[in-house]
C-alpha positions as CSV (number, residue, x, y, z in Angstrom):
1,M,-22.8,-25.2,4.0
2,G,-20.6,-27.6,2.1
3,S,-16.9,-27.4,1.8
4,S,-14.7,-27.8,-1.5
5,K,-12.0,-30.5,-0.8
6,S,-9.2,-31.9,-3.1
7,K,-6.9,-34.8,-2.6
8,Q,-3.2,-34.4,-2.7
9,S,-0.5,-37.0,-2.6
10,D,1.0,-37.5,0.9
11,P,3.8,-40.0,1.3
12,G,3.4,-40.2,5.0
13,G,-0.5,-40.7,4.8
14,Y,-1.1,-38.0,7.4
15,L,-2.9,-35.7,5.3
16,Q,-6.7,-35.9,5.9
17,E,-8.2,-33.0,4.0
18,T,-7.4,-30.3,1.8
19,L,-10.0,-27.6,2.0
20,T,-10.0,-25.1,-1.1
21,D,-12.9,-22.9,-0.1
22,H,-10.6,-19.7,0.1
23,S,-9.6,-18.3,-3.2
24,D,-6.5,-16.6,-1.9
25,S,-3.7,-16.7,0.7
26,I,-4.8,-17.6,4.2
27,N,-3.1,-15.1,6.5
28,Y,-4.5,-15.9,10.0
29,I,-5.9,-18.7,12.0
30,C,-7.7,-18.3,15.4
31,L,-9.3,-21.2,17.6
32,A,-12.3,-20.4,19.8
33,D,-11.6,-21.1,23.4
34,D,-13.3,-24.6,23.4
35,E,-11.5,-25.3,20.2
36,S,-14.7,-26.4,18.4
37,I,-14.5,-23.8,16.0
38,L,-11.6,-22.4,13.8
39,V,-11.6,-19.2,12.1
40,T,-9.3,-18.3,9.1
41,G,-8.7,-14.8,7.4
42,S,-7.7,-14.5,3.8
43,D,-6.6,-12.4,1.0
44,D,-9.9,-13.1,-0.6
45,K,-11.5,-10.4,1.8
46,T,-13.4,-13.2,3.8
47,A,-13.1,-15.1,7.0
48,R,-14.4,-18.4,7.3
49,L,-15.7,-20.6,10.2
50,W,-14.7,-24.2,10.4
51,A,-16.0,-27.1,12.6
52,T,-12.9,-28.9,14.0
53,K,-14.1,-32.0,15.8
54,D,-16.7,-33.3,13.1
55,A,-15.6,-37.1,12.9
56,T,-16.8,-36.9,9.2
57,G,-14.4,-34.0,8.2
58,S,-14.0,-30.4,8.7
59,E,-17.0,-28.5,7.5
60,C,-17.1,-24.9,6.7
61,L,-19.9,-23.4,8.9
62,G,-20.2,-20.0,7.5
63,V,-18.5,-17.1,5.5
64,L,-17.9,-13.6,6.9
65,R,-18.2,-11.1,4.0
66,G,-18.1,-7.4,4.1
67,H,-14.6,-6.3,4.0
68,T,-13.2,-4.5,1.0
69,G,-9.6,-5.4,1.6
70,Y,-7.9,-8.6,2.5
71,V,-8.3,-9.8,6.2
72,T,-5.1,-9.4,8.1
73,C,-6.0,-10.8,11.6
74,V,-8.8,-12.6,13.3
75,H,-9.7,-13.0,17.0
76,V,-12.4,-15.1,18.6
77,F,-14.1,-14.1,21.8
78,D,-17.1,-16.0,23.2
79,T,-19.6,-16.2,20.1
80,C,-18.0,-13.1,18.3
81,V,-15.4,-12.9,15.8
82,V,-13.5,-9.7,15.4
83,T,-11.5,-9.2,12.0
84,G,-9.1,-6.5,11.0
85,S,-8.4,-5.6,7.3
86,S,-6.3,-3.8,4.8
87,D,-9.4,-1.6,4.3
88,G,-8.5,0.1,7.6
89,T,-11.7,-1.1,9.4
90,V,-12.2,-3.6,12.3
91,K,-15.6,-5.7,12.1
92,R,-17.4,-7.6,14.8
93,W,-19.4,-10.6,13.9
94,D,-22.0,-12.9,15.3
95,M,-20.6,-16.3,15.1
96,T,-24.1,-17.9,14.8
97,S,-25.5,-15.9,12.0
98,C,-22.3,-14.7,10.4
99,E,-23.8,-11.2,10.5
100,C,-21.8,-8.0,10.8
101,E,-22.7,-6.5,14.0
102,F,-20.5,-3.3,14.1
103,T,-17.8,-1.8,12.0
104,Y,-15.1,0.2,13.7
105,T,-13.9,2.9,11.6
106,G,-11.0,5.5,12.4
107,H,-7.8,3.8,11.4
108,A,-6.3,5.6,8.2
109,S,-4.5,2.5,7.0
110,Q,-4.3,-1.2,7.1
111,V,-5.2,-2.9,10.6
112,M,-2.3,-5.2,11.6
113,R,-3.5,-6.9,14.6
114,V,-6.7,-7.0,16.8
115,I,-7.3,-8.3,20.4
116,C,-10.9,-8.8,21.9
117,T,-11.0,-8.8,25.7
118,G,-14.9,-8.7,26.2
119,Q,-14.8,-5.1,27.3
120,Y,-12.6,-3.8,24.6
121,V,-11.5,-4.3,21.0
122,I,-7.9,-3.1,20.6
123,S,-6.2,-2.8,17.2
124,S,-3.0,-1.6,15.7
125,S,-2.4,-0.2,12.2
126,K,0.1,1.0,9.6
127,D,-1.1,4.5,10.3
128,T,1.3,4.5,13.5
129,T,-1.4,4.3,16.0
130,A,-3.3,1.7,18.2
131,K,-6.9,2.2,19.3
132,V,-9.1,0.9,22.0
133,W,-12.8,0.4,21.2
134,L,-15.9,-0.5,23.2
135,F,-16.8,-4.1,22.5
136,D,-20.5,-3.5,23.6
137,T,-21.9,-0.9,21.1
138,D,-25.5,-1.3,21.8
139,D,-26.0,2.0,23.5
140,L,-24.6,3.9,20.5
141,R,-27.3,5.5,18.3
142,E,-27.2,5.6,14.5
143,G,-24.5,8.3,13.7
144,E,-22.4,7.9,16.8
145,E,-20.4,5.1,15.6
146,E,-17.1,7.3,16.1
147,K,-17.9,7.1,19.8
148,A,-16.9,3.6,19.8
149,C,-13.3,4.5,20.0
150,I,-12.4,5.6,23.5
151,R,-8.6,5.7,23.2
152,T,-6.1,6.5,20.5
153,F,-2.5,5.8,21.3
154,K,-0.2,8.2,19.6
155,G,3.4,8.4,19.6
156,H,5.0,5.9,17.3
157,L,6.5,7.1,14.3
158,K,6.1,4.1,12.2
159,M,3.5,1.2,11.6
160,V,2.5,-0.4,14.9
161,H,2.1,-4.3,14.6
162,P,2.3,-6.7,17.6
163,L,0.0,-6.0,20.5
164,I,-0.3,-7.3,24.2
165,F,-3.2,-6.4,26.5
166,I,-2.3,-6.6,30.2
167,P,-5.5,-6.8,32.3
168,S,-5.6,-5.0,35.8
169,D,-4.5,-6.7,38.8
170,D,-7.4,-6.3,41.2
171,G,-5.3,-7.3,44.2
172,K,-2.9,-4.5,43.5
173,M,-5.2,-2.1,41.9
174,E,-3.0,-1.8,38.8
175,E,-4.6,-0.3,35.6
176,E,-5.3,-1.9,32.2
177,M,-2.5,-1.6,30.1
178,V,-1.6,-2.1,26.3
179,I,1.9,-2.8,24.8
180,T,2.5,-1.9,21.3
181,G,5.7,-2.7,19.0
182,S,6.3,-0.7,16.0
183,A,8.7,-0.4,12.9
184,D,10.1,2.8,14.5
185,Y,12.5,0.3,16.6
186,S,10.6,0.7,19.9
187,A,7.8,-0.7,22.0
188,K,5.5,1.3,24.3
189,L,3.3,0.7,27.3
190,W,0.1,2.6,27.4
191,S,-2.6,3.2,30.1
192,V,-6.1,2.4,29.0
193,D,-7.5,4.5,31.6
194,S,-5.7,7.7,30.6
195,G,-4.5,6.9,27.0
196,G,-1.0,8.1,28.1
197,C,2.3,6.5,27.4
198,L,3.7,5.0,30.7
199,V,7.0,3.6,29.3
200,T,8.9,3.5,26.2
201,Y,11.4,0.5,25.4
202,S,14.2,1.7,22.9
203,D,17.4,-0.1,22.3
204,H,16.7,-2.2,19.2
205,R,18.4,-1.4,16.0
206,G,15.4,-2.6,13.9
207,P,11.7,-2.8,13.7
208,I,9.8,-4.8,16.6
209,M,8.5,-7.9,14.7
210,T,7.1,-9.9,17.7
211,M,6.2,-9.6,21.4
212,A,5.4,-11.8,24.5
213,T,5.4,-11.6,28.2
214,D,6.3,-14.0,30.9
215,N,3.5,-15.7,33.1
216,S,3.2,-12.9,35.6
217,A,3.2,-10.0,32.8
218,R,6.2,-8.5,34.6
219,I,8.8,-9.3,31.7
220,L,8.3,-8.1,28.1
221,F,10.1,-10.0,25.2
222,T,10.7,-8.1,22.0
223,G,12.0,-9.7,18.9
224,S,13.4,-7.3,16.3
225,A,14.6,-7.3,12.8
226,D,18.0,-6.4,14.2
227,A,18.3,-10.3,14.7
228,T,18.1,-9.9,18.7
229,V,15.6,-10.6,21.4
230,R,15.5,-8.4,24.4
231,T,13.8,-8.6,27.7
232,W,12.6,-5.6,29.8
233,H,11.0,-4.9,33.0
234,I,7.6,-3.8,32.0
235,R,6.7,-1.3,34.6
236,T,10.3,0.3,34.8
237,G,11.3,0.0,31.2
238,K,14.8,-1.4,32.5
239,L,16.5,-3.5,29.9
240,L,17.2,-7.0,31.3
241,K,18.9,-9.0,28.6
242,V,19.9,-9.1,25.1
243,F,19.6,-12.5,23.4
244,E,22.2,-12.8,20.5
245,G,22.9,-15.6,18.3
246,H,20.4,-15.3,15.3
247,T,21.8,-13.7,12.0
248,L,18.7,-12.4,10.3
249,Q,15.4,-10.7,11.6
250,I,13.3,-12.6,14.4
251,M,10.1,-13.7,12.9
252,C,8.4,-15.2,15.9
253,L,8.8,-16.1,19.5
254,L,6.9,-18.0,22.2
255,V,7.7,-17.9,25.9
256,V,6.7,-21.2,27.6
257,N,7.4,-20.7,31.5
258,K,11.2,-20.7,31.9
259,L,11.8,-21.4,28.2
260,M,11.9,-18.9,25.1
261,Y,11.5,-20.3,21.6
262,T,12.7,-18.0,18.7
263,A,12.8,-18.2,14.9
264,D,14.3,-16.0,12.2
265,S,14.0,-15.5,8.4
266,A,17.4,-17.5,8.0
267,G,15.7,-20.6,8.7
268,V,16.9,-20.8,12.3
269,A,14.7,-21.8,15.5
270,K,16.3,-21.8,18.8
271,C,15.4,-22.6,22.7
272,W,16.6,-20.4,25.5
273,V,16.4,-20.5,29.2
274,W,15.5,-16.9,29.1
275,N,16.2,-15.9,32.7
276,L,19.7,-17.0,32.4
277,G,20.1,-16.1,28.6
278,D,21.4,-19.4,27.5
279,N,20.7,-21.0,24.2
280,T,20.2,-24.6,24.8
281,R,19.3,-26.1,21.6
282,D,18.7,-25.3,17.9
283,Y,15.9,-26.8,15.5
284,K,17.5,-27.5,12.2
285,G,16.6,-28.5,8.7
286,H,14.5,-25.4,7.5
287,K,15.0,-24.3,3.9
288,H,13.4,-20.8,4.3
289,S,12.2,-18.4,6.7
290,V,10.5,-19.7,9.9
291,T,7.3,-17.8,10.0
292,Y,5.3,-19.4,12.8
293,L,5.9,-21.2,16.1
294,R,3.4,-23.3,18.3
295,F,4.1,-25.5,21.4
296,N,1.9,-28.3,22.4
297,K,2.4,-31.2,24.6
298,G,6.3,-31.2,24.3
299,I,6.2,-30.6,20.5
300,L,7.5,-27.4,19.0
301,Y,6.0,-27.1,15.7
302,T,7.7,-24.6,13.1
303,G,5.7,-23.4,9.9
304,C,8.2,-22.4,7.2
305,G,8.6,-20.6,3.9
306,D,9.6,-23.9,2.4
307,G,6.2,-25.4,2.6
308,V,6.9,-27.6,5.5
309,I,5.5,-27.9,9.0
310,R,8.2,-29.5,11.0
311,C,7.5,-31.4,14.6
312,F,10.4,-31.3,17.0
313,E,10.7,-32.8,20.3
314,A,11.1,-29.7,22.2
315,K,13.5,-31.1,25.0
316,S,16.1,-32.6,22.6
317,G,15.6,-30.9,19.5
318,T,14.9,-34.1,17.7
319,L,12.7,-33.8,14.4
320,V,9.6,-36.2,15.1
321,R,7.8,-35.6,11.8
322,S,7.3,-33.3,8.7
323,F,4.2,-32.2,7.0
324,I,4.7,-31.3,3.4
325,T,2.0,-29.0,1.6
326,N,2.7,-30.7,-1.7
327,D,4.8,-31.1,-4.6
328,S,5.1,-27.3,-5.2
329,P,5.7,-26.1,-1.5
330,S,3.5,-23.1,-0.6
331,V,4.5,-20.8,2.2
332,I,3.1,-21.8,5.6
333,N,1.3,-18.5,7.0
334,C,-0.4,-19.9,10.1
335,F,-1.6,-23.0,11.8
336,A,-3.4,-24.4,14.9
337,V,-3.1,-27.8,16.9
338,C,-6.5,-28.8,18.0
339,D,-6.9,-32.4,19.4
340,N,-5.4,-34.8,17.0
341,K,-5.4,-32.7,14.0
342,L,-3.1,-29.8,12.8
343,F,-4.7,-27.2,10.6
344,A,-2.5,-25.2,8.4
345,G,-3.2,-22.1,6.3
346,S,-1.0,-21.5,3.4
347,Q,-0.2,-18.9,0.8
348,D,-1.9,-21.0,-1.9
349,G,-5.4,-20.4,-0.2
350,K,-5.6,-23.9,1.0
351,L,-6.4,-25.0,4.5
352,R,-4.7,-28.6,5.1
353,V,-5.8,-30.7,7.9
354,W,-3.2,-33.5,9.2
355,D,-3.6,-36.3,11.6
356,I,-1.2,-35.9,14.5
357,T,-2.6,-38.9,16.3
358,N,0.1,-40.5,18.5
359,I,2.7,-38.0,17.6
360,N,3.6,-37.5,21.2
361,E,4.2,-41.4,22.0
362,A,7.9,-40.8,20.9
363,V,8.4,-37.8,22.9
364,A,9.9,-37.7,26.4
365,P,7.6,-35.6,28.7
366,I,9.1,-32.0,29.6
367,P,9.3,-31.6,33.5
368,E,6.5,-29.8,35.1
369,S,8.7,-27.1,36.2
370,L,9.2,-26.1,32.5
371,E,6.0,-27.1,30.8
372,A,3.3,-24.4,30.5
373,K,1.0,-22.8,28.0
374,P,2.7,-20.4,25.5
375,E,2.1,-16.7,26.4
376,A,-0.1,-14.4,24.4
377,G,2.0,-12.3,22.5
378,Q,1.3,-11.2,18.6
């Protein structure tokens, strides 16, 4: 399957491709584990699969069609893609054939996030619930589709958005758990086994916008519209620290071992030593909300509503490079770093591919004690 491509002016010469296959805003990007496939979800009601490592350019490998509303979120597991939509459904797709294998129905409103674990598909929704579904639905007969939902987490009063799955610790026989964040100012810890709420984290004064955990999944980080980040002991619910310094709502956060990166709608990004509570540096120059953060090889990448992706040396805060969408900037909704390429999805529906070869040459290495992969929080 061919891809529609266009050329744009790029003063830095780093823009390799502009892919115009999507006809509306790209909302979400997810990489396969081996990073050979990238999946994008769009307002045009489709998701698309892209080859990331083709030397001749990025190619659209297939289109996932079937949602009747815009695609809000995507997750890739093995050879399957799971999508959530404003139509209230979750769909599981075969990556090879691009056929829909199963449609999970039961949410009464827009699906906000999905996670696929291989055993479960987990979703959050504007309908104030989160649900756990069976990943393997082969044993369900026609007419038994509703049995795919094995748990519905009820207790939040408003929209449920960010999700975290915590697998069981076989050594300690702990149960599988899910953490949900809500617009009702609280987060909750749920047991997958019983469906019951184990802990409620409630001290924020605004909706929970984003969450993460530490490496050991013992500490929960919640970023809120109240302009603060709070840390909690996951099992006891004890409030540990309140991080103040932002002036507007927290849009995104990353935990990278001992460091936490946060960004807000005022265009401010910060780095913290989270166990001490210290704000060690700010990343400056944004002209709009910072909507997306990624950390890779000592570089902090920030996506902004001003249409620019900025690459900062994480340790010093020095701006290394900027990637500009075009002369009429489009909000950066999501991006992914893969090998020597930066893939960015924006509100204008275009997927741009920039060359980031040698971007790390001018970057001082981060000590091993501080460098680690970002935690999985949404």
